[in-house]
N, C-alpha and C positions, 0 to 999 in steps of 0.2 A: 814592118807592120803596114797593112794596107789602110786605106781611108775608111774602110768599113768599121763601124763602131760596135763593140760588143754590147750586149744588152745587160750590162752589169747592174743597172738600177731596178731590174725586175719589171719594168714597164716598157712596152714596145715603143721604140723610137725616142725615149726620154733623153738619152745621151745625144742623139742626133738633133733634137730640139735645142738642147743647150748649145751645141756647136753652131747651129744656125743663128741663134741669138748672139753668140759671141762674135761670129763673123759680121753680123750687122753692126754690133757695137764698135768693132774695129774701124769702121768707116767714119766714126765720130771721134776718133783719137785726135788729140792736139799734141803734136810732136814737132815743133818748129826747129828744135836743136838737133835731134838725132834722126828724125825721119822714120823712127822705128815704131810703127803703129801696132798696138796690141788691143784686142778686144777680149772681154770675158763675160761669162754669165754664170750665175749661181742658182741652184735650185733650193728654195726655202722649204721649211717643214710644211708650209701651207700648200705646196705644190706649185706656187708661182715661180716664175723665172725672172731674175733681176739682172739687167745688163750693166756693164761698166767699161770704160775706155781709159787708156793711160792719158794723163794730162801733164805736160811740161810747161813751165813758165819760160818766157823768152829770156829771162835773166839766168836761168839754170839753177836758181836757188831752191826752188820748191818743185816737187812733182808728186804724182801718185800713180802707182801701177794700176792697170786695168783690173787685176784680180781683187785688190783691196777696194777699189772703187765699187765693184760689183757687190762685194761682201757688205760694205758700208751702206750701199743702196738698199740691200735687203734688210739690214738692221734698222735703218731709218724708216722703213716701211712696216716695222713691227715684228719682223722675223726674229727669233731668238737663236736659231740653229740652222746651219746650212747642211744640205744633204749631199750635194755634189757641186763641182765647178768645172767649167770648160774654158779654155783659152785658145785664141787664134793669133798667131804671130808668124814672123818669117822663120822662126826656128828655135823657140825657147820653151821652157817649162817655168812654173812660178819661181820667183826669186826667194831668197831667204826670208825677208820680211813678210812676203805674201804667204809663204809656207807656214809661218808662225800664226798668221791670222786665220788661215784655213783650219789649222789644228785647233785653235782656241774657239772658233765659232762653228766648227764641225766636230769630227771625232777622228780617231786614228784610222778608221775605215773609210773616211771620206774619199770617194773616187775623184780623180782628176783626169780630164781628157784634154790633151794639148794637141791642137791641130797645127802642124808645122807646114808652112807654105814654102815651096821652092819655085818662085815665080819664073825664072829663066827656063827651068826644065819642065814646068807645068805639073810637078808632082806635089801631092798632098799626103802627109803621113800623120796618123793619129797615134800619139804616145798615150797609152792608158796605164795609169798607176794609182796608187793610194798614197795619202799624205804620210802614213807611217813609213813608207819606203823612201820618200823624199826627205823626211825629217826624223831620222832615228835619234834616240836618246834626247828627245825634245824636252823643253821646259813646259810641262803641261800645267794647267790650272790646279790639278790635283797635287802635283809636286810642290808648287808654290805654297798651296794651302797647308801642306804638311809642316812647313818650316815657319809658319806664322806664330 
């Protein structure tokens, strides 16, 4: 896949704006233990974009991923639902915990754009997918509600 981002959100450049915000957020990552900086940005229902960066403690006891930091940033600013998320890292897509958060505060159709940087080779690749593909057979809020 090339670094060109598909217009999956129906708005010209919206995915590119998310990736730009995630790239900027990555510069604010706090990762003294791993050195693995990740930035993320989510699109809220309001149309606003909320950034997040991964934060590690020096003791290694607590941390938060950039994806969840961005989601929680949006929620703490009054958003109830996220419409899309973008991440920028050396080469990963959202982890399991972040996938669950994306599903719970988004929907099965929530698009995910992961810009993977390959510094030494100077390549950038965008992996574009949906949360339903990354988290099949998920524990959805609807599933949990059925068994209450």
